[in-house]
N, C-alpha and C positions, 0 to 999 in steps of 0.2 A: 424274688430274690436274685441278685446279680450272680452270674456264673463265676465260679472261683477259678481264675486262671493261675493262682499263686503257685501251686505245686508244679504245674507244667512249665511255667516261666523259670522257676527256681532250678528245676532239673536241666532245662535247656541252657540256661545261663552258665551252668557249671561246665557245659561242653564247649562254651565259647567265652573263656575268661578274658577280662579286661587286663591290659598290660599297665601296671601302675607306673605313674610318672614320678620324677623326683619331687621331694617335698616343696610345696609352694607353686608347683606347676599343675595345669589342668588342660584338658582337651576343650577346644572351643569351636562351636559351629560358626563358620565364617561365610563369606559370599559364595564360596564353592562347596559349602557343607564342611565335612571333615576330610582333610586331605593331608597325607603324610606317607611315611614308609609303610608299605603294604603289611609288613610283619606286625604292625601295631593295630591293625584295623579289624580283625575278626570280631573281637568283643564289642567294638564300637558299632559295627554293622548290625550285629544282633540287637543292640539297644535302639538303634535307629529304626529297626523293624517294629519294635514295641511302640515307638512314637508314631510311626506311620499308621499303625492299626488304630491308635487313639484318635489321630487326626481324621481318619475316615469316619469313625463313629461320631465324632464331633460335628462333621459336615454332612449329616444325614446320609451316611453310607455311600457317599460319592467315592469314586476310585482315586486313590492317591498313588503317585509314582515314586519310585526309588531308582536312582541311576548310580551305578558303580563305575566310576571313572576317575582318572587324575588328569584328564585333558592333555595339556601340553607338557606335563611333567615327565621326568625320565621313567623308564619302564619299571624300575624298582618301587616306584610310588603307586598308590591308588587312593581312591576317595569314595565317599558316599554322600549323596544329597537327596533331599526330598522335593518332589514336584507337586504343587497344589492342583486342584481339580481342572482349572482352565489352562493348565500347562505352564503356569507362572511359577516363580520361585516360592519357597515356603514363606508363609506370612511371618513378618519380622518378629512379632511378639512370641512366636513359637520357637525361635532360635534358642532362647534362654531355657525352654523346657528340654530341648535336645541336649544342650550343654549340661543341664542338671542331671538328666538320666545317665548320660555317658560317664559322668564323673562320680557316680555312686561307688563307694569303696568296697562294697560286698554284694553278693547275690541277694542277701536278705534285705539290705538297704534299697537295692534296685526294685524289688517287689513292693516294698513299702512305698517308695516314691511313685511307682507306676499307679498304685491304688489312690494315693493322695492326689495325684494329678487328675485322675478320672473324677474324683470327688470335687476337687476345686473347680474344674471346668464343666461340671455337671454332665459328664459323659455317661451314657447308658451302655454298660459293658455287655448287655444282652443284644444290643442292636447289631445288625450285620455290618461287616467291614470288608473292604476290597482294596488290594494293593497290586499294582502292576510294576514290573521292574525289568531292567536290562543292564548290560555291561559292555565295556569295550574289550579290546583284544588282549589285555594284560593277563598273564597266566594266573595271577593272584585272584582274579575276578571270580573264578569258579568256586573257590573256598569261601569267598565273602558272600556270594549269593546263597550258598548253602546255609550260612549262619543267619542270613536274612529270612530264608524260608522257615528255619526252625523257630524264629520269633513269631512268624505269622501263624504257624501251626499251633504254637503254644497259646495264642490268643484267639483261636478259632476264627481266623481271618481268611477269607477267600483270596487266592492270589493267582496271577498269571505271569509266567516267566517268558518274556519275549526274547531271551537269550542275547545274541550279539546285535547291538544297535549303536547308531550314532546318538549322542545326547539329544540333538533336536528331534530325532525320530521318536524317542521315548516321550518327550514333551508333547509331540503331535498325538501319540497314541493315548496319552492321558486325557487330553481335551476331546479327542474323537470318541473315547469311551463314555465320557460324561455327557456328551451332547448327542449321542446316537439316538435317532428317532425323534429328535426335536427340531423346531424351525431353525435352531442355531447349529445344526449338524456341521461338524468341521471336516468330515471325510470318513471313508470306510475305516473300521477298526482293524487295520492290518498293515504290515509293512508294504504290501503291494498297493494298498489304498493310498499310502503316502506317495509312492512313485507315480501312481495314476493321476493323483491330484496335481502334482507338480508338472508332469509331462503335458497334461491337457491344458493347464494354465499357460505354460511356456509357449505352446503352439499358438494359442489365442493371442498372447501378448506380442509375439513376433510378427504376426500379420504378413507372412511371406517376405519379411525383410531379409536381406542377405548378410551373412556373417563371413568376413574374409579370413582365410588362413586357419591355422590349427591353434587350439588352446591347449597348452601343456599344463597339467594339474599335478602338483606335488602333494601327495596324500599323507606325508609324515610317517609312512609305514604303519598307519593306524587303520581303524575301522572304516574311515571315509573311503579308502581305496576300493574294497569289494562292494561297498554300498553305492558308490558313484558308478562303478562298472555295471551294476545291476540296474540302476536308474536309467542309464543310457539305452538299455534294451526297450524301455517303454516309450521312447520318442518315435512316433510313426515315421517310417522310411519315406523319404521324398517330401515330407512336410516342412522340415527345417534342416538346413545344411550345417548342423553343429558338429564340428570335427574336433573331438577331444582326445588327447593323448594322456592316459593315466600313467603316472610314474611314481616311484617311491611308494609302492603298494605291497611291500613284503610283510605280510602278517604272520609268516611262519617262523620268523626269527624275532622273538619278543625283544631281544636286546637292542634292535635297531629302531624301535619306536621313538619318534621325535629326535632321533640322533642326527645332528647336523642337517636337519631338514624340517619342514613344516612352517606354519605361519609365525610362530614365536621366534624361531631361528632367524627367519627373514627380517622380522621387525627389529629384533635386538642386535643382530650382527650387521644389518643393512647390506646384505649380499645375497646372491642367489644360492640355493642349495645345489648339491650335485645332481644335475639333470642332463639328459642328452642335449648337446649344444643346439639351442634353438636358432632359427634364422634371426638376423639382426632386426630388432623391433617387434619380433613375434610376441604374442600374448602369452604370459605365464601367470599362474597363481598357485598359492599354497594354502592348504587346509591345515588345521592342527590335529592332534591325535584323536580327538573325539568329534571332529568336524563341526565345531561351532565358531571357529574364527577363520577369517579369509584375508589374504594379502595378495594384491596384484603387483606385477613388476615386468620390466623388460630389460634387455641388454642393448644398450645403445653403442654402436661401433666407435663413436667419438667420446661420449661421456661415461661409458661403462654402465653400471647397474643403476636403474631408476625404479623407485618403489612407489606404489599407490596404496596407501594404508587406509585404516578405518575412517580417518578424517576425509580422505579423498572420496571414498565410497559414499559417505554421508552427504557430502556436497553434491556429488553426481546424482544421487537419488532425489535429494531435495529439489535440485534444479529441474530435473526431468518431470517429476510429479507436479511441481509448481506450475510448469508450462502446460501440462495436461489439464490440470484443474481450471486454469484460465481458458484454455481452448474449449473445455466442456461447459463453459458458462457458469461455473460454480465458485468463482473467485470470492464472491461476497457471502457465500453460504458455508464455506469450509475453511477452517482455521488450520494452517500448517505451521508446525514449529520444529525446531531442531534442538536436540539435547546433547550436550558434550560434557566432558570432565576437564579438570584443570590441565590435563596432559594434551589436550587438543592443540594443534599448532595455531598460533595467533593469526597466521595468514588465512587459515580456513575459516576461522570465526569472522574475520573481516569480510571475506568473500561472501559468506552466507548473509551477514547483516547488511552490508553495503551494496553488493551487486545483486544478490537474489532478493533482498528486502524482506527477509524472513527473521522472526525472533529466534534467538538462541538462549537457552537456559543452561547454566552450569550446575552440575550436581557433584556430590562426593563420588570417588571412584567406586566401581562395583555396578554390575549390570542391573541389580535389583533397584538401585536408586534411579538409574536412567529410565528403566522400563516404567516405573511408577509415574514419573513426570511426563513421559511421552503420552501416557494415557489421558492427560488433561487436554490434548489437542484432538481435533477431528482426524488429522493425519500427523503422527508424531514420528520423526526420523531420529533414531539414536544409534550411534556407533562409538565405541571406545577406539582410541588410536590403534590399539592392538588388533583391530579387525573383528571384534565381537559386537554385533548389533543387528538391528532389524528395522522395519517400518511398521507402525501400528495404525490400523484403520478403524475408526469407531464404527459401531453398528449404523449410526446415522449416515456416515460417509458411504458405507457399502450400499445402504439402501438408496442413497441419492444417485449413485452410479447406475443402478439398475432401473430406477423409476423415473428419472428425469427424461422428459420428452425432447429428443434432439431437434434443433432448429436448422441444422445443416449437416451435410456429410462429414465435415471436419469435426463437428460437435459429437456426432454419433461415433466416429472413430476414437475420439479422446475418451468418451465414456466407456466404450468397450475395452480399451487398453487399461483404464483405471480398474475396471472390474476384474480383468485378468490378473493384474498386479496384486489385487487384494487376495487372490487365491494362490498366486505364485510365491508371495513373500510369507514366510513362516511367522505367524502372529504370536506364537507362544514364546519364542526365544531366538537369539541369534543362531542362524543356520547357514553354515558355509556353502553347502550345495545350493540351497535356495537363493542365497545372496549372490552367488556366482552366476546363477541363471538370470537374476535381475540385472546384474551388470552387463551381461551379454545382450540382453534385450535393449538396454539403454544405448549401448554402443552401436548396435545394429540400426536402431531408429535414427540416431544422430549421424550414422555413417562415419564414426570416429575411430581412429586408431588409439592405442594407449598414449602415444605422443600428443595427439589432439587433446585427450582428457587431461594430461599433465599440464597443458598450456593454460588451463583456466586460472591458475594463480601460482605464485612461487612460494614454496615453504620458507619460513624463516629458519635459518640454521639453529639447531638446538642440541642440547647435551643432557643426558640423564646420568647422574652419579649416585652410587650407593655409598653411604657413609656409616661405618661402624660406630656405635655410641655405647656409653656405659649403661644407659637405661632409656629405651625408646619411649617409655610411658611418661617421660618428662615433657614430651612434645605433643601439644594439643593444637588443633586447627579450627579455623572458623571460615566463613565465606566460601563454602563448598571446597574446603581444603586448600584454598589459595593463599591463606594468611595464617601465621602462627599466633595464637593467643598466649601460649606458654612455651618455653620459659620467657619471662618478661625481658624485654629489651632485644630479643633475637630478631623479631620482625623489623624493628627500626633499623637494625644493622643491615638486614637484607635490602630494605628500601633504599638505604644510602648507597649500597653497592650497585643496585639496578640503575640509579640515576646517572651513573658514570658512563652508560652505554646507550647507543641509539636503538630505538624500537625494541627495547629489552623488557623482559619480565623474568621472574624467578620465584620459585616457591619450594618449600621443604615440608615433607609429611612423614610420619612414622610408618614403617613397613607394617603390613598386616600379618606377616608370617615370620619375620626375622627381627632380631634385636639390632635394627639398623634404621636409618632414615634415607629417603629418596630425595635427591635434589634435582629439580628440573630447571633449566635455564635456556632462554632463547634471546637472540640479538640479531642485529643487521648483518653481521659477518660471522663466519665459522670461528675465527680466532677469538672474536669478542664473546661468542656464546660459550666457548671452552673456558675462557678466562673468567667469565662471570660465574660459571658452574663451580670452578675450583675455589673462587673467592667465597661463595656461599657455603660450599662444603666445609671450608675452614671455620666459618662462623658456627656451623652446626656441630663440628667436632669439639669446638671450645665449649659450647653450651652443654653438649652431651657428656662431657667429662666433668661437668659441675664447676668449671672455672669462670 
């Protein structure tokens, strides 16, 4: 007979009540899980704990992760999301189960739905379950993980609280836990194991190459600050001359988290955050609040601020790894591909397809979509323009790097560098610290400054506009969100507008979180990109008001 968790769930749920929404509204599990004002999240986090316990039991008692963070959002927000056994996002089919549990109107309905879900999915409630979790530096996180722990205790689930972590560290720990003691072991199951793996791989990948100058890292006053400082202690003295200056790492004042700093600020405002004035041309980069996004930039004495975003990181990685695969004699054995979204600058897509001669696939916005498509390649490079991304290496590719017999010193060198990159780059999720180390390796190997990197292609001027609409649900997209299928007639008007400008494209899509549409436009000149964006915004406004 299955254990009866009902009474314990009922009692615990009453301690963590759900905040009811206005009639007709409901909580929805999105790309980043549930994310909103922290004051709404206690009951939600409790219910996510119930689902994580079910997920673990469904997947043969493998450990499931839960991360409490709101990433680049303001300090008053928080969020909660589930991580699957190999460190990937929650399987998409389960998002609706999360949404269903969280929107139960009463504690009794919650218990009923929990049991119905177990029955429907043939989950043995007697089986062991394990959940591991962490949180970022937000003050609300402590209360939310207490609610999570109550759900896990009510369902007799073993759990491990890893306390303060970056999001990528939690993803690493989930995969490391589930592969411990197997041939697919991902690393030691500890925060120190994460640092050791990255530091060892970084030294191997650098191969005594020299890095010029200081790298200033803006940590958004989030968890990335103390974690990056801790990681730097693991790099052996004298092995690599990585000179990092950690700034904006104040985690003692929660109100400054992501405030006028961090990767999202740099990308959206297109300017540097407040940092000690770097030397002209010196390397700078920004992480976001939970350290899963990365943005590079420098200050040019003549041209001012110059940004190297996710598109630039993607093309840099694809170019370097493509050259290594060729040097290793694996060009015909390993298929490399790049995955982008509609927001990728058209110049980056042209550079990758025409200069690097690599295939590019466009997916809908959201890392879960890019990650899935990247897995179809032997080496899949994916980055959103916002700086969130990684490089995935298939098991076959990793085996080839280790087992291919080199025919020359150059081939041996390329194979060793590829194997080191496979360990350095976080395979589970975009990881700003790991991606930063990858960029530093590539720049050192190429002996490039940020200016050299920027010379690879010129971005097309672009503009992103937010348009308030009466009902965003009127807008439906197709072709990886690049074209509107509804309202009828809107796409034809956008096409007609685009034809009036050189090297132009534009698209509109409904926001995932607000009652608004986003309009993206690019063209040959800044004034034309602005003009096209405004023109398309007016089209969307008109259709959005039902006219």
